[in-house]
N, CA, C and O atoms as a Tinker XYZ file with bonds, in Angstrom:
   260  protein
     1  N    -66.682000   47.875000  -83.085000    73     2
     2  CA   -67.748000   47.279000  -82.308000    64     1     3
     3  C    -67.729000   45.778000  -82.551000    63     2     4     5
     4  O    -66.910000   45.092000  -81.939000    81     3
     5  N    -68.558000   45.243000  -83.384000    73     3     6
     6  CA   -68.530000   43.815000  -83.654000    64     5     7
     7  C    -68.154000   43.587000  -85.116000    63     6     8     9
     8  O    -68.939000   43.062000  -85.905000    81     7
     9  N    -66.910000   44.003000  -85.458000    73     7    10
    10  CA   -66.410000   43.769000  -86.811000    64     9    11
    11  C    -66.303000   42.270000  -87.039000    63    10    12    13
    12  O    -65.981000   41.532000  -86.108000    81    11
    13  N    -66.557000   41.817000  -88.216000    73    11    14
    14  CA   -66.446000   40.405000  -88.522000    64    13    15
    15  C    -67.685000   39.601000  -88.166000    63    14    16    17
    16  O    -67.851000   38.481000  -88.649000    81    15
    17  N    -68.547000   40.143000  -87.341000    73    15    18
    18  CA   -69.781000   39.433000  -87.003000    64    17    19
    19  C    -70.770000   39.609000  -88.158000    63    18    20    21
    20  O    -70.839000   40.669000  -88.779000    81    19
    21  N    -71.516000   38.570000  -88.425000    73    19    22
    22  CA   -72.485000   38.626000  -89.519000    64    21    23
    23  C    -73.602000   39.610000  -89.188000    63    22    24    25
    24  O    -74.025000   39.730000  -88.038000    81    23
    25  N    -74.069000   40.310000  -90.219000    73    23    26
    26  CA   -75.199000   41.212000  -90.017000    64    25    27
    27  C    -76.449000   40.386000  -89.783000    63    26    28    29
    28  O    -76.557000   39.250000  -90.244000    81    27
    29  N    -77.384000   40.969000  -89.068000    73    27    30
    30  CA   -78.629000   40.269000  -88.770000    64    29    31
    31  C    -79.809000   41.174000  -89.061000    63    30    32    33
    32  O    -79.697000   42.399000  -89.025000    81    31
    33  N    -80.940000   40.555000  -89.350000    73    31    34
    34  CA   -82.171000   41.291000  -89.615000    64    33    35
    35  C    -83.284000   40.723000  -88.749000    63    34    36    37
    36  O    -83.327000   39.526000  -88.466000    81    35
    37  N    -84.179000   41.604000  -88.338000    73    35    38
    38  CA   -85.363000   41.188000  -87.590000    64    37    39
    39  C    -86.524000   41.172000  -88.577000    63    38    40    41
    40  O    -86.843000   42.189000  -89.194000    81    39
    41  N    -87.147000   40.015000  -88.718000    73    39    42
    42  CA   -88.260000   39.838000  -89.652000    64    41    43
    43  C    -89.525000   39.621000  -88.835000    63    42    44    45
    44  O    -89.583000   38.708000  -88.012000    81    43
    45  N    -90.538000   40.453000  -89.056000    73    43    46
    46  CA   -91.805000   40.360000  -88.332000    64    45    47
    47  C    -92.926000   40.098000  -89.329000    63    46    48    49
    48  O    -93.044000   40.792000  -90.339000    81    47
    49  N    -93.744000   39.098000  -89.042000    73    47    50
    50  CA   -94.875000   38.781000  -89.921000    64    49    51
    51  C    -95.995000   39.778000  -89.668000    63    50    52    53
    52  O    -96.466000   39.923000  -88.539000    81    51
    53  N    -96.423000   40.470000  -90.732000    73    51    54
    54  CA   -97.488000   41.466000  -90.605000    64    53    55
    55  C    -98.744000   41.072000  -91.368000    63    54    56    57
    56  O    -99.800000   41.672000  -91.169000    81    55
    57  N    -98.643000   40.077000  -92.235000    73    55    58
    58  CA   -99.795000   39.664000  -93.032000    64    57    59
    59  C   -100.141000   38.211000  -92.790000    63    58    60    61
    60  O    -99.294000   37.418000  -92.380000    81    59
    61  N   -101.385000   37.872000  -93.045000    73    59    62
    62  CA  -101.862000   36.510000  -92.836000    64    61    63
    63  C   -101.575000   35.640000  -94.059000    63    62    64    65
    64  O   -101.717000   36.103000  -95.191000    81    63
    65  N   -101.174000   34.385000  -93.844000    73    63    66
    66  CA  -100.947000   33.477000  -94.964000    64    65    67
    67  C   -102.232000   32.836000  -95.495000    63    66    68    69
    68  O   -102.190000   32.056000  -96.446000    81    67
    69  N   -103.365000   33.164000  -94.885000    73    67    70
    70  CA  -104.631000   32.590000  -95.333000    64    69    71
    71  C   -104.927000   33.066000  -96.759000    63    70    72    73
    72  O   -104.792000   34.251000  -97.065000    81    71
    73  N   -105.325000   32.144000  -97.613000    73    71    74
    74  CA  -105.646000   32.403000  -99.024000    64    73    75
    75  C   -104.445000   32.907000  -99.816000    63    74    76    77
    76  O   -104.606000   33.625000 -100.802000    81    75
    77  N   -103.259000   32.536000  -99.392000    73    75    78
    78  CA  -102.034000   32.850000 -100.133000    64    77    79
    79  C   -101.544000   31.570000 -100.805000    63    78    80    81
    80  O   -101.870000   30.472000 -100.353000    81    79
    81  N   -100.776000   31.697000 -101.867000    73    79    82
    82  CA  -100.235000   30.502000 -102.522000    64    81    83
    83  C    -99.391000   29.666000 -101.557000    63    82    84    85
    84  O    -98.789000   30.189000 -100.620000    81    83
    85  N    -99.366000   28.369000 -101.808000    73    83    86
    86  CA   -98.647000   27.440000 -100.935000    64    85    87
    87  C    -97.168000   27.818000 -100.813000    63    86    88    89
    88  O    -96.580000   27.679000  -99.740000    81    87
    89  N    -96.570000   28.289000 -101.898000    73    87    90
    90  CA   -95.158000   28.672000 -101.876000    64    89    91
    91  C    -94.917000   29.774000 -100.850000    63    90    92    93
    92  O    -93.915000   29.742000 -100.135000    81    91
    93  N    -95.820000   30.749000 -100.767000    73    91    94
    94  CA   -95.659000   31.838000  -99.812000    64    93    95
    95  C    -95.841000   31.347000  -98.385000    63    94    96    97
    96  O    -95.116000   31.779000  -97.489000    81    95
    97  N    -96.795000   30.453000  -98.157000    73    95    98
    98  CA   -96.988000   29.891000  -96.814000    64    97    99
    99  C    -95.751000   29.112000  -96.374000    63    98   100   101
   100  O    -95.313000   29.225000  -95.229000    81    99
   101  N    -95.196000   28.326000  -97.284000    73    99   102
   102  CA   -94.006000   27.546000  -96.965000    64   101   103
   103  C    -92.793000   28.439000  -96.725000    63   102   104   105
   104  O    -91.940000   28.116000  -95.899000    81   103
   105  N    -92.711000   29.550000  -97.436000    73   103   106
   106  CA   -91.608000   30.483000  -97.239000    64   105   107
   107  C    -91.674000   31.110000  -95.855000    63   106   108   109
   108  O    -90.643000   31.260000  -95.198000    81   107
   109  N    -92.869000   31.478000  -95.400000    73   107   110
   110  CA   -93.011000   32.012000  -94.041000    64   109   111
   111  C    -92.554000   30.986000  -93.011000    63   110   112   113
   112  O    -91.869000   31.336000  -92.049000    81   111
   113  N    -92.924000   29.731000  -93.205000    73   111   114
   114  CA   -92.496000   28.678000  -92.284000    64   113   115
   115  C    -90.979000   28.531000  -92.335000    63   114   116   117
   116  O    -90.339000   28.330000  -91.302000    81   115
   117  N    -90.405000   28.628000  -93.524000    73   115   118
   118  CA   -88.955000   28.555000  -93.678000    64   117   119
   119  C    -88.229000   29.672000  -92.950000    63   118   120   121
   120  O    -87.102000   29.492000  -92.487000    81   119
   121  N    -88.875000   30.822000  -92.851000    73   119   122
   122  CA   -88.307000   31.944000  -92.102000    64   121   123
   123  C    -88.558000   31.811000  -90.602000    63   122   124   125
   124  O    -88.052000   32.610000  -89.814000    81   123
   125  N    -89.332000   30.813000  -90.209000    73   123   126
   126  CA   -89.627000   30.611000  -88.791000    64   125   127
   127  C    -90.818000   31.404000  -88.313000    63   126   128   129
   128  O    -90.983000   31.613000  -87.111000    81   127
   129  N    -91.652000   31.851000  -89.237000    73   127   130
   130  CA   -92.826000   32.646000  -88.881000    64   129   131
   131  C    -94.079000   31.813000  -89.106000    63   130   132   133
   132  O    -94.230000   31.187000  -90.155000    81   131
   133  N    -94.975000   31.801000  -88.129000    73   131   134
   134  CA   -96.199000   31.024000  -88.297000    64   133   135
   135  C    -97.434000   31.721000  -87.749000    63   134   136   137
   136  O    -98.546000   31.227000  -87.932000    81   135
   137  N    -97.265000   32.851000  -87.084000    73   135   138
   138  CA   -98.415000   33.592000  -86.568000    64   137   139
   139  C    -98.168000   35.086000  -86.752000    63   138   140   141
   140  O    -97.028000   35.538000  -86.850000    81   139
   141  N    -99.254000   35.831000  -86.796000    73   139   142
   142  CA   -99.171000   37.274000  -86.973000    64   141   143
   143  C    -98.357000   37.916000  -85.851000    63   142   144   145
   144  O    -98.430000   37.495000  -84.696000    81   143
   145  N    -97.593000   38.928000  -86.204000    73   143   146
   146  CA   -96.796000   39.738000  -85.280000    64   145   147
   147  C    -95.692000   38.968000  -84.569000    63   146   148   149
   148  O    -95.154000   39.452000  -83.573000    81   147
   149  N    -95.342000   37.788000  -85.052000    73   147   150
   150  CA   -94.193000   37.058000  -84.511000    64   149   151
   151  C    -92.939000   37.572000  -85.198000    63   150   152   153
   152  O    -92.972000   37.919000  -86.379000    81   151
   153  N    -91.843000   37.622000  -84.468000    73   151   154
   154  CA   -90.577000   38.107000  -85.014000    64   153   155
   155  C    -89.494000   37.053000  -84.875000    63   154   156   157
   156  O    -89.518000   36.230000  -83.959000    81   155
   157  N    -88.548000   37.090000  -85.794000    73   155   158
   158  CA   -87.369000   36.237000  -85.741000    64   157   159
   159  C    -86.172000   37.089000  -86.107000    63   158   160   161
   160  O    -86.270000   37.972000  -86.960000    81   159
   161  N    -85.048000   36.832000  -85.471000    73   159   162
   162  CA   -83.805000   37.495000  -85.835000    64   161   163
   163  C    -82.981000   36.477000  -86.609000    63   162   164   165
   164  O    -82.644000   35.411000  -86.095000    81   163
   165  N    -82.661000   36.821000  -87.858000    73   163   166
   166  CA   -81.988000   35.900000  -88.771000    64   165   167
   167  C    -80.704000   36.520000  -89.300000    63   166   168   169
   168  O    -80.559000   37.742000  -89.332000    81   167
   169  N    -79.774000   35.664000  -89.717000    73   167   170
   170  CA   -78.556000   36.139000  -90.359000    64   169   171
   171  C    -78.926000   36.767000  -91.703000    63   170   172   173
   172  O    -79.816000   36.281000  -92.400000    81   171
   173  N    -78.239000   37.840000  -92.054000    73   171   174
   174  CA   -78.516000   38.541000  -93.310000    64   173   175
   175  C    -77.710000   37.893000  -94.431000    63   174   176   177
   176  O    -76.608000   38.338000  -94.752000    81   175
   177  N    -78.267000   36.841000  -95.020000    73   175   178
   178  CA   -77.607000   36.121000  -96.109000    64   177   179
   179  C    -78.429000   36.276000  -97.386000    63   178   180   181
   180  O    -79.602000   36.644000  -97.327000    81   179
   181  N    -77.826000   35.999000  -98.528000    73   179   182
   182  CA   -78.597000   36.075000  -99.777000    64   181   183
   183  C    -79.806000   35.142000  -99.782000    63   182   184   185
   184  O    -80.842000   35.480000 -100.353000    81   183
   185  N    -79.684000   33.973000  -99.153000    73   183   186
   186  CA   -80.807000   33.033000  -99.111000    64   185   187
   187  C    -81.972000   33.612000  -98.317000    63   186   188   189
   188  O    -83.124000   33.524000  -98.740000    81   187
   189  N    -81.668000   34.199000  -97.173000    73   187   190
   190  CA   -82.720000   34.795000  -96.338000    64   189   191
   191  C    -83.328000   35.991000  -97.056000    63   190   192   193
   192  O    -84.546000   36.170000  -97.031000    81   191
   193  N    -82.503000   36.809000  -97.694000    73   191   194
   194  CA   -83.028000   37.966000  -98.434000    64   193   195
   195  C    -83.944000   37.521000  -99.575000    63   194   196   197
   196  O    -84.940000   38.186000  -99.860000    81   195
   197  N    -83.621000   36.414000 -100.224000    73   195   198
   198  CA   -84.475000   35.889000 -101.284000    64   197   199
   199  C    -85.821000   35.435000 -100.756000    63   198   200   201
   200  O    -86.852000   35.659000 -101.389000    81   199
   201  N    -85.811000   34.791000  -99.584000    73   199   202
   202  CA   -87.064000   34.351000  -98.973000    64   201   203
   203  C    -87.905000   35.555000  -98.568000    63   202   204   205
   204  O    -89.123000   35.556000  -98.747000    81   203
   205  N    -87.253000   36.579000  -98.023000    73   203   206
   206  CA   -87.968000   37.795000  -97.631000    64   205   207
   207  C    -88.598000   38.445000  -98.865000    63   206   208   209
   208  O    -89.723000   38.942000  -98.800000    81   207
   209  N    -87.883000   38.441000  -99.977000    73   207   210
   210  CA   -88.402000   39.052000 -101.206000    64   209   211
   211  C    -89.674000   38.356000 -101.685000    63   210   212   213
   212  O    -90.555000   39.006000 -102.247000    81   211
   213  N    -89.782000   37.040000 -101.472000    73   211   214
   214  CA   -90.972000   36.300000 -101.901000    64   213   215
   215  C    -92.212000   36.696000 -101.118000    63   214   216   217
   216  O    -93.324000   36.638000 -101.642000    81   215
   217  N    -92.026000   37.098000  -99.865000    73   215   218
   218  CA   -93.175000   37.415000  -99.003000    64   217   219
   219  C    -93.073000   38.846000  -98.470000    63   218   220   221
   220  O    -93.546000   39.133000  -97.371000    81   219
   221  N    -92.458000   39.741000  -99.244000    73   219   222
   222  CA   -92.217000   41.109000  -98.774000    64   221   223
   223  C    -93.502000   41.855000  -98.420000    63   222   224   225
   224  O    -93.471000   42.801000  -97.633000    81   223
   225  N    -94.633000   41.437000  -98.994000    73   223   226
   226  CA   -95.909000   42.081000  -98.707000    64   225   227
   227  C    -96.517000   41.589000  -97.388000    63   226   228   229
   228  O    -97.530000   42.125000  -96.939000    81   227
   229  N    -95.910000   40.580000  -96.768000    73   227   230
   230  CA   -96.440000   40.024000  -95.518000    64   229   231
   231  C    -95.471000   40.145000  -94.349000    63   230   232   233
   232  O    -95.763000   39.655000  -93.258000    81   231
   233  N    -94.318000   40.790000  -94.556000    73   231   234
   234  CA   -93.335000   40.908000  -93.482000    64   233   235
   235  C    -92.787000   42.328000  -93.405000    63   234   236   237
   236  O    -92.851000   43.097000  -94.364000    81   235
   237  N    -92.250000   42.647000  -92.238000    73   235   238
   238  CA   -91.536000   43.909000  -92.018000    64   237   239
   239  C    -90.107000   43.531000  -91.646000    63   238   240   241
   240  O    -89.899000   42.627000  -90.835000    81   239
   241  N    -89.123000   44.208000  -92.225000    73   239   242
   242  CA   -87.717000   43.876000  -92.006000    64   241   243
   243  C    -87.019000   45.071000  -91.374000    63   242   244   245
   244  O    -87.185000   46.209000  -91.812000    81   243
   245  N    -86.229000   44.791000  -90.326000    73   243   246
   246  CA   -85.454000   45.829000  -89.647000    64   245   247
   247  C    -84.028000   45.332000  -89.464000    63   246   248   249
   248  O    -83.808000   44.151000  -89.196000    81   247
   249  N    -83.061000   46.233000  -89.607000    73   247   250
   250  CA   -81.666000   45.891000  -89.343000    64   249   251
   251  C    -81.463000   45.795000  -87.833000    63   250   252   253
   252  O    -82.029000   46.580000  -87.072000    81   251
   253  N    -80.648000   44.823000  -87.402000    73   251   254
   254  CA   -80.371000   44.630000  -85.980000    64   253   255
   255  C    -78.874000   44.781000  -85.776000    63   254   256   257
   256  O    -78.080000   44.259000  -86.558000    81   255
   257  N    -78.492000   45.488000  -84.735000    73   255   258
   258  CA   -77.068000   45.677000  -84.407000    64   257   259
   259  C    -76.514000   44.448000  -83.750000    63   258   260
   260  O    -75.334000   44.414000  -83.401000    81   259
């Protein structure tokens, strides 16, 4: 199918950044998320996975073909 193509993940914001630490708010912005229920499709890299891990309680992650 698409061998050699980078894997991608769909990240959807499910939690509000209100009353969250500044680091978590900045991480959501770094992922391209700024409002509830917004989604972004990102490359599945260690850097992106690390950012997702910081805000795992506020996002939903799905594998994308």
